[in-house]
VOBAPA-16266 format. One record per residue: x, y, z of N, C-alpha, C in turn; residue number from 0. Coordinates in pm, whole numbers, plus 50000, padded with zeros to 5 digits. Layout:
! residues N
n_px	n_py	n_pz	ca_px	ca_py	ca_pz	c_px	c_py	c_pz	n
X	Y	Z	X	Y	Z	X	Y	Z	NUM .
...
***
This chain:
! residues 221
n_px	n_py	n_pz	ca_px	ca_py	ca_pz	c_px	c_py	c_pz	n
75874	86691	66023	75908	86550	66010	76050	86536	65955	0 .
76116	86431	65994	76253	86408	65947	76250	86328	65818	1 .
76332	86368	65725	76344	86298	65599	76489	86259	65576	2 .
76507	86147	65512	76641	86100	65477	76652	86095	65326	3 .
76747	86165	65273	76767	86169	65128	76903	86106	65095	4 .
76902	86023	64995	77026	85960	64952	77101	86054	64860	5 .
77230	86065	64884	77315	86150	64803	77395	86061	64709	6 .
77338	86030	64593	77400	85939	64498	77439	86016	64374	7 .
77567	86013	64341	77614	86088	64226	77588	86018	64094	8 .
77535	85893	64101	77504	85819	63978	77618	85733	63930	9 .
77735	85740	63991	77851	85661	63951	77866	85542	64044	10 .
77883	85429	63988	77905	85307	64066	78052	85270	64055	11 .
78124	85289	64164	78268	85264	64159	78301	85115	64169	12 .
78193	85032	64192	78216	84888	64195	78271	84837	64325	13 .
78297	84925	64414	78349	84881	64542	78236	84838	64632	14 .
78249	84718	64682	78147	84664	64770	78172	84709	64914	15 .
78064	84725	64987	78074	84760	65128	78090	84909	65155	16 .
78100	84989	65053	78112	85132	65075	77976	85190	65113	17 .
77976	85267	65224	77849	85325	65273	77805	85440	65184	18 .
77677	85447	65164	77621	85556	65087	77602	85679	65175	19 .
77634	85794	65124	77616	85919	65197	77468	85959	65198	20 .
77419	85994	65312	77278	86032	65327	77268	86171	65388	21 .
77173	86250	65346	77148	86384	65398	77018	86382	65478	22 .
77026	86423	65604	76908	86423	65691	76855	86566	65702	23 .
76729	86584	65674	76664	86715	65684	76548	86705	65781	24 .
76550	86792	65882	76444	86794	65984	76349	86908	65953	25 .
76223	86877	65940	76121	86977	65909	76061	87029	66040	26 .
76086	87156	66070	76036	87217	66194	75901	87288	66176	27 .
75840	87271	66065	75712	87340	66041	75606	87305	66145	28 .
75590	87179	66187	75490	87149	66290	75520	87216	66424	29 .
75650	87246	66451	75683	87310	66577	75626	87451	66587	30 .
75609	87517	66474	75552	87652	66474	75410	87649	66528	31 .
75333	87552	66481	75195	87539	66530	75193	87507	66678	32 .
75285	87422	66723	75290	87387	66865	75326	87507	66951	33 .
75421	87587	66904	75459	87707	66979	75344	87804	66990	34 .
75269	87820	66883	75154	87909	66886	75048	87859	66985	35 .
75030	87728	66990	74934	87671	67085	74979	87694	67229	36 .
75109	87679	67254	75161	87700	67389	75147	87846	67431	37 .
75179	87938	67340	75167	88081	67370	75023	88117	67400	38 .
74932	88065	67318	74788	88092	67341	74743	88034	67474	39 .
74793	87915	67507	74754	87852	67634	74798	87935	67753	40 .
74924	87981	67752	74975	88060	67865	74909	88196	67874	41 .
74875	88254	67759	74807	88384	67760	74669	88374	67824	42 .
74600	88264	67799	74464	88248	67850	74462	88198	67995	43 .
74564	88123	68034	74562	88060	68166	74642	88134	68272	44 .
74735	88219	68229	74819	88290	68325	74748	88415	68374	45 .
74747	88435	68506	74687	88555	68564	74793	88663	68573	46 .
74764	88779	68517	74858	88890	68519	74864	88952	68658	47 .
74981	88995	68701	74997	89057	68833	74927	89192	68835	48 .
74854	89216	68943	74782	89341	68958	74871	89446	69025	49 .
74867	89568	68977	74951	89672	69040	74905	89701	69182	50 .
75001	89716	69271	74971	89745	69410	74974	89896	69432	51 .
74874	89945	69501	74865	90088	69528	74878	90113	69677	52 .
74921	90231	69709	74938	90271	69848	74864	90402	69871	53 .
74781	90405	69974	74708	90527	70005	74799	90626	70076	54 .
74800	90748	70026	74882	90854	70085	74792	90971	70119	55 .
74800	91017	70243	74723	91132	70287	74801	91259	70256	56 .
74750	91338	70166	74816	91462	70128	74747	91579	70197	57 .
74821	91681	70238	74760	91796	70303	74674	91875	70207	58 .
74566	91931	70261	74476	92009	70178	74541	92140	70137	59 .
74523	92176	70008	74581	92301	69960	74509	92423	70018	60 .
74383	92403	70062	74307	92514	70117	74345	92545	70261	61 .
74409	92450	70328	74445	92469	70468	74565	92563	70479	62 .
74561	92648	70577	74672	92740	70599	74786	92668	70669	63 .
74903	92729	70670	75018	92668	70736	74994	92654	70885	64 .
74922	92749	70942	74893	92742	71086	74801	92625	71117	65 .
74703	92599	71030	74611	92489	71052	74681	92354	71034	66 .
74777	92347	70941	74849	92223	70918	74940	92186	71034	67 .
74983	92284	71112	75075	92258	71223	75004	92249	71357	68 .
74872	92247	71356	74797	92235	71481	74784	92089	71521	69 .
74892	92026	71550	74894	91888	71596	74949	91885	71738	70 .
74897	91797	71817	74945	91785	71954	75091	91743	71951	71 .
75172	91810	72034	75316	91782	72036	75344	91637	72072	72 .
75257	91576	72152	75281	91438	72193	75253	91339	72080	73 .
75185	91383	71975	75149	91293	71865	75230	91319	71738	74 .
75276	91440	71719	75342	91476	71593	75482	91417	71584	75 .
75511	91355	71470	75644	91302	71440	75681	91351	71301	76 .
75797	91413	71287	75842	91465	71158	75967	91390	71115	77 .
75962	91336	70993	76075	91264	70936	76138	91349	70826	78 .
76270	91364	70832	76344	91438	70730	76434	91339	70657	79 .
76409	91318	70529	76485	91222	70451	76606	91292	70390	80 .
76725	91251	70432	76847	91317	70387	76924	91237	70285	81 .
77046	91279	70258	77132	91212	70161	77197	91089	70222	82 .
77250	91005	70133	77322	90884	70175	77237	90795	70265	83 .
77108	90784	70234	77016	90696	70308	77006	90732	70456	84 .
77023	90859	70488	77009	90903	70627	76868	90958	70649	85 .
76816	90936	70767	76684	90986	70801	76692	91052	70939	86 .
76636	91172	70949	76634	91248	71074	76489	91260	71121	87 .
76472	91287	71250	76337	91299	71303	76337	91387	71427	88 .
76220	91444	71456	76197	91513	71583	76049	91501	71618	89 .
76019	91514	71745	75883	91502	71796	75827	91642	71823	90 .
75697	91656	71799	75632	91784	71826	75676	91893	71730	91 .
75675	92017	71777	75715	92129	71694	75868	92141	71693	92 .
75924	92186	71581	76071	92196	71573	76126	92302	71667	93 .
76240	92272	71725	76308	92366	71813	76434	92415	71741	94 .
76420	92526	71670	76532	92577	71591	76640	92640	71679	95 .
76608	92663	71804	76709	92718	71896	76804	92611	71945	96 .
76767	92484	71927	76850	92374	71975	76857	92268	71865	97 .
76967	92265	71792	76979	92171	71681	76986	92027	71730	98 .
77019	92005	71858	77026	91869	71911	76887	91806	71928	99 .
76781	91886	71910	76646	91830	71914	76620	91741	71793	100 .
76701	91758	71688	76692	91673	71570	76778	91549	71591	101 .
76718	91431	71574	76788	91305	71595	76808	91234	71461	102 .
76909	91150	71455	76938	91073	71334	76918	90926	71360	103 .
76862	90855	71262	76843	90711	71273	76861	90650	71135	104 .
76826	90522	71122	76841	90451	70995	76708	90389	70955	105 .
76706	90329	70836	76587	90260	70789	76583	90114	70834	106 .
76678	90073	70918	76681	89936	70967	76566	89911	71065	107 .
76529	89782	71087	76420	89752	71180	76442	89807	71321	108 .
76569	89815	71365	76596	89867	71498	76614	90019	71497	109 .
76587	90082	71383	76599	90226	71372	76462	90293	71364	110 .
76425	90335	71244	76299	90407	71225	76179	90324	71267	111 .
76180	90197	71235	76065	90112	71270	76045	90103	71420	112 .
76154	90086	71493	76145	90076	71639	76090	90204	71699	113 .
76128	90319	71643	76079	90447	71693	75930	90462	71670	114 .
75885	90427	71550	75743	90441	71517	75658	90341	71595	115 .
75708	90219	71613	75633	90120	71689	75616	90162	71834	116 .
75720	90224	71889	75712	90271	72027	75609	90384	72040	117 .
75602	90472	71942	75506	90583	71946	75364	90536	71920	118 .
75352	90421	71852	75219	90372	71815	75190	90237	71881	119 .
75245	90217	72000	75236	90087	72067	75093	90045	72098	120 .
75008	90140	72135	74870	90108	72171	74794	90051	72051	121 .
74807	90118	71936	74738	90072	71816	74796	89940	71767	122 .
74929	89928	71770	74994	89806	71722	74950	89685	71803	123 .
74938	89699	71934	74896	89587	72019	74753	89544	71986	124 .
74665	89640	71965	74526	89606	71933	74513	89542	71795	125 .
74589	89592	71699	74583	89534	71565	74638	89393	71564	126 .
74741	89365	71644	74797	89230	71652	74694	89134	71709	127 .
74622	89176	71810	74517	89091	71867	74408	89063	71763	128 .
74379	89167	71683	74277	89151	71579	74325	89054	71471	129 .
74452	89062	71436	74507	88970	71336	74504	88826	71387	130 .
74527	88808	71516	74521	88674	71574	74380	88617	71566	131 .
74281	88702	71588	74141	88658	71575	74110	88620	71431	132 .
74167	88694	71337	74145	88663	71195	74208	88529	71160	133 .
74328	88502	71211	74395	88375	71184	74320	88258	71247	134 .
74255	88283	71360	74177	88179	71427	74035	88168	71373	135 .
74006	88244	71267	73875	88243	71202	73763	88286	71296	136 .
73797	88372	71391	73695	88424	71481	73621	88543	71418	137 .
73687	88610	71324	73624	88720	71253	73653	88705	71104	138 .
73573	88771	71021	73592	88765	70877	73691	88873	70832	139 .
73730	88865	70706	73821	88965	70651	73758	89103	70651	140 .
73628	89110	70621	73559	89239	70621	73553	89299	70762	141 .
73526	89214	70861	73523	89261	71000	73660	89309	71046	142 .
73765	89239	71001	73900	89279	71037	73932	89417	70982	143 .
73899	89441	70855	73928	89571	70795	73852	89683	70863	144 .
73725	89657	70894	73644	89760	70958	73694	89792	71099	145 .
73723	89688	71176	73768	89710	71314	73908	89771	71320	146 .
73997	89729	71229	74132	89785	71229	74131	89932	71191	147 .
74039	89969	71103	74026	90111	71066	73985	90195	71185	148 .
73893	90143	71266	73850	90216	71385	73961	90223	71489	149 .
74037	90116	71502	74147	90114	71599	74251	90220	71565	150 .
74281	90235	71436	74384	90329	71392	74342	90475	71409	151 .
74215	90498	71443	74168	90634	71470	74189	90676	71615	152 .
74262	90595	71688	74291	90624	71829	74353	90763	71843	153 .
74307	90835	71944	74356	90972	71966	74503	90976	72005	154 .
74555	90864	72054	74696	90861	72092	74788	90822	71977	155 .
74730	90787	71862	74811	90744	71747	74891	90862	71693	156 .
75015	90839	71652	75097	90949	71602	75053	90997	71465	157 .
75086	91122	71436	75064	91182	71305	75201	91214	71247	158 .
75235	91151	71137	75370	91159	71083	75374	91250	70961	159 .
75468	91342	70959	75494	91427	70843	75626	91383	70781	160 .
75624	91353	70652	75743	91306	70581	75792	91417	70490	161 .
75916	91459	70512	75975	91566	70433	76105	91516	70371	162 .
76118	91533	70242	76237	91487	70173	76324	91601	70125	163 .
76455	91587	70143	76549	91685	70090	76574	91655	69942	164 .
76639	91748	69874	76671	91727	69732	76769	91613	69713	165 .
76846	91583	69817	76947	91477	69806	76890	91339	69836	166 .
76766	91332	69887	76704	91203	69918	76664	91132	69789	167 .
76666	91001	69791	76630	90922	69675	76484	90880	69681	168 .
76433	90835	69566	76295	90785	69560	76280	90663	69649	169 .
76384	90582	69657	76380	90462	69742	76363	90500	69888	170 .
76424	90610	69931	76408	90655	70069	76263	90685	70100	171 .
76194	90750	70006	76053	90781	70026	75969	90654	70033	172 .
75997	90560	69943	75923	90433	69944	75946	90358	70074	173 .
76071	90357	70122	76101	90288	70249	76026	90352	70365	174 .
76019	90485	70366	75947	90555	70473	75798	90523	70468	175 .
75741	90517	70348	75599	90484	70334	75572	90339	70373	176 .
75666	90251	70344	75650	90110	70385	75644	90099	70537	177 .
75724	90179	70605	75723	90175	70752	75589	90222	70808	178 .
75521	90311	70737	75388	90354	70782	75292	90235	70784	179 .
75301	90151	70680	75213	90035	70673	75252	89930	70777	180 .
75382	89907	70792	75428	89805	70886	75393	89842	71029	181 .
75401	89971	71061	75375	90018	71198	75230	90057	71221	182 .
75142	90026	71124	74998	90052	71138	74968	90199	71164	183 .
75040	90288	71097	75016	90432	71111	74927	90477	70995	184 .
74811	90526	71028	74714	90566	70925	74718	90715	70894	185 .
74773	90794	70986	74775	90939	70965	74919	90982	70931	186 .
74943	91004	70805	75075	91051	70761	75058	91128	70631	187 .
75151	91216	70605	75142	91300	70486	75281	91339	70439	188 .
75293	91361	70308	75418	91411	70250	75406	91561	70236	189 .
75492	91634	70304	75485	91780	70305	75619	91838	70262	190 .
75621	91962	70214	75749	92023	70169	75844	92046	70285	191 .
75971	92043	70253	76076	92071	70351	76088	92222	70372	192 .
76088	92264	70497	76097	92407	70526	76243	92450	70537	193 .
76266	92580	70536	76400	92633	70550	76459	92599	70686	194 .
76374	92602	70788	76420	92568	70921	76464	92423	70934	195 .
76392	92332	70866	76430	92191	70870	76566	92169	70802	196 .
76587	92237	70692	76717	92227	70624	76828	92280	70714	197 .
76799	92388	70786	76899	92446	70876	76933	92349	70989	198 .
76832	92279	71041	76856	92181	71147	76948	92070	71099	199 .
76923	92020	70977	77005	91912	70924	77150	91957	70906	200 .
77168	92072	70844	77303	92121	70820	77375	92153	70951	201 .
77301	92206	71049	77362	92238	71178	77401	92112	71252	202 .
77319	92008	71243	77352	91882	71309	77475	91818	71246	203 .
77484	91826	71114	77599	91768	71043	77729	91843	71075	204 .
77716	91974	71096	77837	92054	71121	77871	92064	71269	205 .
77789	92003	71353	77816	92007	71495	77782	92139	71561	206 .
77691	92215	71503	77645	92341	71563	77717	92464	71514	207 .
77807	92451	71418	77881	92568	71370	77791	92669	71302	208 .
77682	92622	71238	77594	92715	71168	77516	92803	71265	209 .
77508	92762	71391	77435	92842	71488	77499	92978	71509	210 .
77630	92988	71486	77699	93116	71503	77711	93193	71372	211 .
77706	93118	71259	77732	93184	71132	77606	93205	71047	212 .
77503	93129	71072	77384	93137	70988	77290	93247	71034	213 .
77237	93323	70937	77137	93426	70969	77012	93363	71029	214 .
76976	93243	70981	76858	93178	71033	76879	93138	71178	215 .
76999	93090	71212	77027	93050	71349	77028	93169	71442	216 .
77076	93286	71396	77076	93405	71478	76936	93456	71506	217 .
76847	93436	71409	76709	93481	71429	76633	93394	71526	218 .
76668	93265	71530	76595	93172	71617	76652	93166	71756	219 .
76778	93208	71773	76841	93203	71906	76809	93329	71987	220 .
***
């Protein structure tokens, strides 16, 4: 509450019309109680954001390297996350005898996303039709999840292996995983980068010079 106190020194100078000095003091004590009420109100009424999780398929430790690479060449897609936000890819098994089999693209919609959508066009088309049915209230949310899961098990759907170099950033990995969700790819895994994959990247960057100088390139040629 505001209080007004008169500041009177006790001396009357006899001058008429002179204004008296007053001291105004504002008591903020009630504001403390109001702030506590507001804090309590927001704590009870505000819904806290829930952490979002992403399912990642990791390769089994019991599986041998030969079993992990038994993927149909027409379905396998390998992504190599490089430095400076660069991403490389190749289809099927790596061809270490030809470094030009490794291609470079970007994380832009017309880059990596366009490549994955083209490889997964059959599943993407069916999921889009299913989403349209959900928007038209022809199916329930539970039916959509169940049917979309079955659609993504299509034998023609790609299987993506994501490999990151030491120079790749955490953001690069997150961007690659986001593209898996956007492109409706259910089969993907994060696997270690092999020596041959590193050789392909370095050879592509150098324009093939490592093919003549590298021991690894001599063994594969």
